[in-house]
N, CA, C and O atoms as a printed pandas DataFrame, in Angstrom:
     atom_number atom_name residue_name chain_id  residue_number  x_coord  y_coord  z_coord
0              1         N          UNK        A               1    1.347   10.916  -10.835
1              2        CA          UNK        A               1    1.331    9.890  -11.839
2              3         C          UNK        A               1    1.516    8.510  -11.223
3              4         O          UNK        A               1    0.948    7.532  -11.708
4              5         N          UNK        A               2    2.292    8.427  -10.175
5              6        CA          UNK        A               2    2.515    7.112   -9.539
6              7         C          UNK        A               2    1.238    6.579   -8.855
7              8         O          UNK        A               2    1.081    5.372   -8.671
8              9         N          UNK        A               3    0.339    7.494   -8.486
9             10        CA          UNK        A               3   -0.925    7.049   -7.910
10            11         C          UNK        A               3   -1.731    6.287   -8.964
11            12         O          UNK        A               3   -2.326    5.253   -8.661
12            13         N          UNK        A               4   -1.751    6.790  -10.194
13            14        CA          UNK        A               4   -2.502    6.106  -11.259
14            15         C          UNK        A               4   -1.858    4.784  -11.636
15            16         O          UNK        A               4   -2.549    3.809  -11.933
16            17         N          UNK        A               5   -0.530    4.753  -11.623
17            18        CA          UNK        A               5    0.161    3.487  -11.933
18            19         C          UNK        A               5   -0.106    2.451  -10.831
19            20         O          UNK        A               5   -0.232    1.261  -11.117
20            21         N          UNK        A               6   -0.190    2.906   -9.567
21            22        CA          UNK        A               6   -0.485    2.008   -8.480
22            23         C          UNK        A               6   -1.889    1.431   -8.594
23            24         O          UNK        A               6   -2.089    0.232   -8.398
24            25         N          UNK        A               7   -2.853    2.272   -8.908
25            26        CA          UNK        A               7   -4.218    1.772   -9.077
26            27         C          UNK        A               7   -4.303    0.841  -10.260
27            28         O          UNK        A               7   -4.964   -0.194  -10.175
28            29         N          UNK        A               8   -3.652    1.174  -11.370
29            30        CA          UNK        A               8   -3.671    0.303  -12.542
30            31         C          UNK        A               8   -3.035   -1.052  -12.201
31            32         O          UNK        A               8   -3.536   -2.094  -12.624
32            33         N          UNK        A               9   -1.949   -1.040  -11.449
33            34        CA          UNK        A               9   -1.286   -2.286  -11.066
34            35         C          UNK        A               9   -2.190   -3.203  -10.261
35            36         O          UNK        A               9   -2.135   -4.423  -10.410
36            37         N          UNK        A              10   -3.029   -2.613   -9.401
37            38        CA          UNK        A              10   -3.876   -3.421   -8.533
38            39         C          UNK        A              10   -5.236   -3.764   -9.122
39            40         O          UNK        A              10   -5.842   -4.758   -8.723
40            41         N          UNK        A              11   -5.734   -2.952  -10.074
41            42        CA          UNK        A              11   -7.104   -3.151  -10.572
42            43         C          UNK        A              11   -7.178   -3.154  -12.088
43            44         O          UNK        A              11   -8.225   -2.807  -12.634
44            45         N          UNK        A              12   -6.122   -3.527  -12.793
45            46        CA          UNK        A              12   -6.145   -3.488  -14.232
46            47         C          UNK        A              12   -7.251   -4.379  -14.810
47            48         O          UNK        A              12   -7.872   -4.027  -15.813
48            49         N          UNK        A              13   -7.493   -5.514  -14.186
49            50        CA          UNK        A              13   -8.514   -6.441  -14.653
50            51         C          UNK        A              13   -9.915   -5.856  -14.577
51            52         O          UNK        A              13  -10.755   -6.135  -15.433
52            53         N          UNK        A              14  -10.169   -5.048  -13.557
53            54        CA          UNK        A              14  -11.481   -4.461  -13.386
54            55         C          UNK        A              14  -11.731   -3.384  -14.454
55            56         O          UNK        A              14  -12.819   -3.335  -15.027
56            57         N          UNK        A              15  -10.755   -2.535  -14.724
57            58        CA          UNK        A              15  -10.925   -1.478  -15.707
58            59         C          UNK        A              15  -10.960   -2.066  -17.105
59            60         O          UNK        A              15  -11.629   -1.513  -17.978
60            61         N          UNK        A              16  -10.270   -3.159  -17.347
61            62        CA          UNK        A              16  -10.352   -3.840  -18.631
62            63         C          UNK        A              16  -11.731   -4.446  -18.825
63            64         O          UNK        A              16  -12.280   -4.418  -19.926
64            65         N          UNK        A              17  -12.283   -4.988  -17.763
65            66        CA          UNK        A              17  -13.650   -5.558  -17.830
66            67         C          UNK        A              17  -14.682   -4.451  -18.089
67            68         O          UNK        A              17  -15.617   -4.649  -18.865
68            69         N          UNK        A              18  -14.521   -3.290  -17.446
69            70        CA          UNK        A              18  -15.444   -2.164  -17.719
70            71         C          UNK        A              18  -15.369   -1.758  -19.200
71            72         O          UNK        A              18  -16.393   -1.504  -19.836
72            73         N          UNK        A              19  -14.172   -1.701  -19.725
73            74        CA          UNK        A              19  -13.998   -1.315  -21.135
74            75         C          UNK        A              19  -14.618   -2.339  -22.068
75            76         O          UNK        A              19  -15.301   -1.976  -23.026
76            77         N          UNK        A              20  -14.384   -3.622  -21.793
77            78        CA          UNK        A              20  -14.935   -4.693  -22.663
78            79         C          UNK        A              20  -16.455   -4.701  -22.589
79            80         O          UNK        A              20  -17.131   -4.832  -23.610
80            81         N          UNK        A              21  -16.997   -4.559  -21.368
81            82        CA          UNK        A              21  -18.458   -4.554  -21.203
82            83         C          UNK        A              21  -19.095   -3.356  -21.919
83            84         O          UNK        A              21  -20.146   -3.486  -22.547
84            85         N          UNK        A              22  -18.459   -2.211  -21.818
85            86        CA          UNK        A              22  -18.999   -1.010  -22.493
86            87         C          UNK        A              22  -19.026   -1.194  -23.999
87            88         O          UNK        A              22  -20.016   -0.852  -24.647
88            89         N          UNK        A              23  -17.970   -1.719  -24.555
89            90        CA          UNK        A              23  -17.920   -1.940  -26.009
90            91         C          UNK        A              23  -18.935   -3.032  -26.393
91            92         O          UNK        A              23  -19.619   -2.900  -27.408
92            93         N          UNK        A              24  -19.037   -4.080  -25.612
93            94        CA          UNK        A              24  -20.004   -5.153  -25.915
94            95         C          UNK        A              24  -21.432   -4.627  -25.862
95            96         O          UNK        A              24  -22.231   -4.927  -26.749
96            97         N          UNK        A              25  -21.766   -3.846  -24.834
97            98        CA          UNK        A              25  -23.107   -3.277  -24.741
98            99         C          UNK        A              25  -23.400   -2.347  -25.907
99           100         O          UNK        A              25  -24.532   -2.278  -26.385
100          101         N          UNK        A              26  -22.390   -1.639  -26.361
101          102        CA          UNK        A              26  -22.632   -0.734  -27.476
102          103         C          UNK        A              26  -22.939   -1.505  -28.763
103          104         O          UNK        A              26  -23.739   -1.052  -29.582
104          105         N          UNK        A              27  -22.309   -2.663  -28.942
105          106        CA          UNK        A              27  -22.629   -3.484  -30.106
106          107         C          UNK        A              27  -23.981   -4.178  -29.990
107          108         O          UNK        A              27  -24.726   -4.296  -30.964
108          109         N          UNK        A              28  -24.279   -4.635  -28.771
109          110        CA          UNK        A              28  -25.516   -5.402  -28.580
110          111         C          UNK        A              28  -26.758   -4.527  -28.395
111          112         O          UNK        A              28  -27.829   -4.866  -28.898
112          113         N          UNK        A              29  -26.628   -3.423  -27.691
113          114        CA          UNK        A              29  -27.813   -2.651  -27.324
114          115         C          UNK        A              29  -27.892   -1.271  -28.007
115          116         O          UNK        A              29  -28.981   -0.709  -28.129
116          117         N          UNK        A              30  -26.793   -0.744  -28.433
117          118        CA          UNK        A              30  -26.834    0.547  -29.086
118          119         C          UNK        A              30  -25.605    1.362  -28.800
119          120         O          UNK        A              30  -24.927    1.162  -27.792
120          121         N          UNK        A              31  -25.322    2.279  -29.691
121          122        CA          UNK        A              31  -24.099    3.051  -29.573
122          123         C          UNK        A              31  -24.124    4.076  -28.422
123          124         O          UNK        A              31  -23.114    4.719  -28.137
124          125         N          UNK        A              32  -25.264    4.217  -27.779
125          126        CA          UNK        A              32  -25.355    5.113  -26.622
126          127         C          UNK        A              32  -24.329    4.785  -25.560
127          128         O          UNK        A              32  -23.813    5.678  -24.887
128          129         N          UNK        A              33  -24.034    3.513  -25.410
129          130        CA          UNK        A              33  -23.097    3.064  -24.373
130          131         C          UNK        A              33  -21.662    3.537  -24.619
131          132         O          UNK        A              33  -20.853    3.556  -23.691
132          133         N          UNK        A              34  -21.341    3.914  -25.849
133          134        CA          UNK        A              34  -20.029    4.451  -26.121
134          135         C          UNK        A              34  -19.772    5.775  -25.431
135          136         O          UNK        A              34  -18.623    6.190  -25.274
136          137         N          UNK        A              35  -20.875    6.458  -25.005
137          138        CA          UNK        A              35  -20.708    7.687  -24.266
138          139         C          UNK        A              35  -20.112    7.452  -22.869
139          140         O          UNK        A              35  -19.652    8.394  -22.223
140          141         N          UNK        A              36  -20.123    6.203  -22.413
141          142        CA          UNK        A              36  -19.513    5.900  -21.136
142          143         C          UNK        A              36  -17.990    5.882  -21.186
143          144         O          UNK        A              36  -17.338    6.048  -20.155
144          145         N          UNK        A              37  -17.421    5.684  -22.361
145          146        CA          UNK        A              37  -15.955    5.599  -22.473
146          147         C          UNK        A              37  -15.240    6.864  -21.985
147          148         O          UNK        A              37  -14.243    6.738  -21.275
148          149         N          UNK        A              38  -15.691    8.064  -22.323
149          150        CA          UNK        A              38  -14.998    9.245  -21.782
150          151         C          UNK        A              38  -15.263    9.440  -20.280
151          152         O          UNK        A              38  -14.576   10.233  -19.637
152          153         N          UNK        A              39  -16.236    8.740  -19.725
153          154        CA          UNK        A              39  -16.532    8.869  -18.298
154          155         C          UNK        A              39  -15.657    7.959  -17.432
155          156         O          UNK        A              39  -15.501    8.225  -16.240
156          157         N          UNK        A              40  -15.092    6.909  -17.988
157          158        CA          UNK        A              40  -14.320    5.970  -17.185
158          159         C          UNK        A              40  -13.056    6.569  -16.547
159          160         O          UNK        A              40  -12.711    6.166  -15.436
160          161         N          UNK        A              41  -12.353    7.505  -17.189
161          162        CA          UNK        A              41  -11.186    8.054  -16.507
162          163         C          UNK        A              41  -11.470    8.872  -15.250
163          164         O          UNK        A              41  -10.595    9.013  -14.396
164          165         N          UNK        A              42  -12.676    9.408  -15.128
165          166        CA          UNK        A              42  -13.012   10.229  -13.965
166          167         C          UNK        A              42  -12.949    9.424  -12.674
167          168         O          UNK        A              42  -12.218    9.839  -11.775
168          169         N          UNK        A              43  -13.656    8.308  -12.506
169          170        CA          UNK        A              43  -13.503    7.557  -11.272
170          171         C          UNK        A              43  -12.112    6.939  -11.101
171          172         O          UNK        A              43  -11.632    6.769   -9.980
172          173         N          UNK        A              44  -11.476    6.608  -12.218
173          174        CA          UNK        A              44  -10.097    6.057  -12.135
174          175         C          UNK        A              44   -9.163    7.069  -11.457
175          176         O          UNK        A              44   -8.436    6.722  -10.526
176          177         N          UNK        A              45   -9.188    8.294  -11.921
177          178        CA          UNK        A              45   -8.311    9.330  -11.369
178          179         C          UNK        A              45   -8.722    9.651   -9.934
179          180         O          UNK        A              45   -7.862    9.862   -9.078
180          181         N          UNK        A              46  -10.039    9.691   -9.661
181          182        CA          UNK        A              46  -10.510    9.977   -8.319
182          183         C          UNK        A              46  -10.001    8.938   -7.320
183          184         O          UNK        A              46   -9.462    9.295   -6.272
184          185         N          UNK        A              47  -10.169    7.663   -7.642
185          186        CA          UNK        A              47   -9.734    6.614   -6.726
186          187         C          UNK        A              47   -8.211    6.562   -6.643
187          188         O          UNK        A              47   -7.656    6.247   -5.590
188          189         N          UNK        A              48   -7.541    6.866   -7.735
189          190        CA          UNK        A              48   -6.069    6.823   -7.706
190          191         C          UNK        A              48   -5.523    7.837   -6.699
191          192         O          UNK        A              48   -4.654    7.511   -5.891
192          193         N          UNK        A              49   -6.033    9.053   -6.752
193          194        CA          UNK        A              49   -5.490   10.101   -5.896
194          195         C          UNK        A              49   -6.002    9.997   -4.456
195          196         O          UNK        A              49   -5.370   10.534   -3.547
196          197         N          UNK        A              50   -7.120    9.325   -4.230
197          198        CA          UNK        A              50   -7.614    9.194   -2.866
198          199         C          UNK        A              50   -7.123    7.941   -2.158
199          200         O          UNK        A              50   -7.067    7.917   -0.929
200          201         N          UNK        A              51   -6.767    6.905   -2.898
201          202        CA          UNK        A              51   -6.379    5.635   -2.264
202          203         C          UNK        A              51   -4.881    5.353   -2.312
203          204         O          UNK        A              51   -4.410    4.430   -1.647
204          205         N          UNK        A              52   -4.116    6.137   -3.092
205          206        CA          UNK        A              52   -2.691    5.832   -3.242
206          207         C          UNK        A              52   -1.875    7.060   -2.909
207          208         O          UNK        A              52   -2.287    8.187   -3.186
208          209         N          UNK        A              53   -0.692    6.833   -2.299
209          210        CA          UNK        A              53    0.186    7.953   -1.949
210          211         C          UNK        A              53    1.046    8.376   -3.148
211          212         O          UNK        A              53    0.897    7.835   -4.244
212          213         N          UNK        A              54    1.921    9.323   -2.940
213          214        CA          UNK        A              54    2.703    9.872   -4.046
214          215         C          UNK        A              54    3.737    8.879   -4.589
215          216         O          UNK        A              54    4.315    9.109   -5.652
216          217         N          UNK        A              55    3.975    7.775   -3.863
217          218        CA          UNK        A              55    4.901    6.745   -4.327
218          219         C          UNK        A              55    4.189    5.615   -5.055
219          220         O          UNK        A              55    4.841    4.699   -5.556
220          221         N          UNK        A              56    2.853    5.664   -5.122
221          222        CA          UNK        A              56    2.102    4.608   -5.796
222          223         C          UNK        A              56    1.728    3.435   -4.911
223          224         O          UNK        A              56    1.271    2.401   -5.398
224          225         N          UNK        A              57    1.922    3.598   -3.611
225          226        CA          UNK        A              57    1.537    2.562   -2.662
226          227         C          UNK        A              57    0.190    2.879   -2.045
227          228         O          UNK        A              57   -0.145    4.045   -1.835
228          229         N          UNK        A              58   -0.594    1.829   -1.752
229          230        CA          UNK        A              58   -1.896    2.050   -1.157
230          231         C          UNK        A              58   -1.749    2.681    0.224
231          232         O          UNK        A              58   -0.900    2.278    1.019
232          233         N          UNK        A              59   -2.580    3.664    0.489
233          234        CA          UNK        A              59   -2.541    4.315    1.794
234          235         C          UNK        A              59   -2.968    3.348    2.882
235          236         O          UNK        A              59   -3.942    2.615    2.710
236          237         N          UNK        A              60   -2.262    3.335    3.991
237          238        CA          UNK        A              60   -2.511    2.369    5.049
238          239         C          UNK        A              60   -3.647    2.762    5.958
239          240         O          UNK        A              60   -4.262    1.894    6.578
240          241         N          UNK        A              61   -3.950    4.052    6.059
241          242        CA          UNK        A              61   -4.933    4.518    7.056
242          243         C          UNK        A              61   -6.354    4.656    6.523
243          244         O          UNK        A              61   -7.149    5.405    7.090
244          245         N          UNK        A              62   -6.685    3.963    5.462
245          246        CA          UNK        A              62   -8.043    4.035    4.920
246          247         C          UNK        A              62   -9.014    3.275    5.816
247          248         O          UNK        A              62   -8.733    2.156    6.246
248          249         N          UNK        A              63  -10.150    3.890    6.091
249          250        CA          UNK        A              63  -11.173    3.250    6.884
250          251         C          UNK        A              63  -10.934    3.210    8.377
251          252         O          UNK        A              63  -11.696    2.579    9.110
252          253         N          UNK        A              64   -9.893    3.871    8.836
253          254        CA          UNK        A              64   -9.587    3.868   10.270
254          255         C          UNK        A              64  -10.067    5.152   10.902
255          256         O          UNK        A              64   -9.904    5.346   12.106
């Protein structure tokens, strides 16, 4: 759980922008875009567990 809190702490603005854009596209272009809402947690959880340790801190050895 701390991994997800760490990712949210560092990227809350990005996930909020994804949510706002998805809702805006659904109003402007069609309700099809609302199908993206259940898909957003999948990459969030994936990146949280791959980029953050069990204490919620970003892993230091990424890309090395």
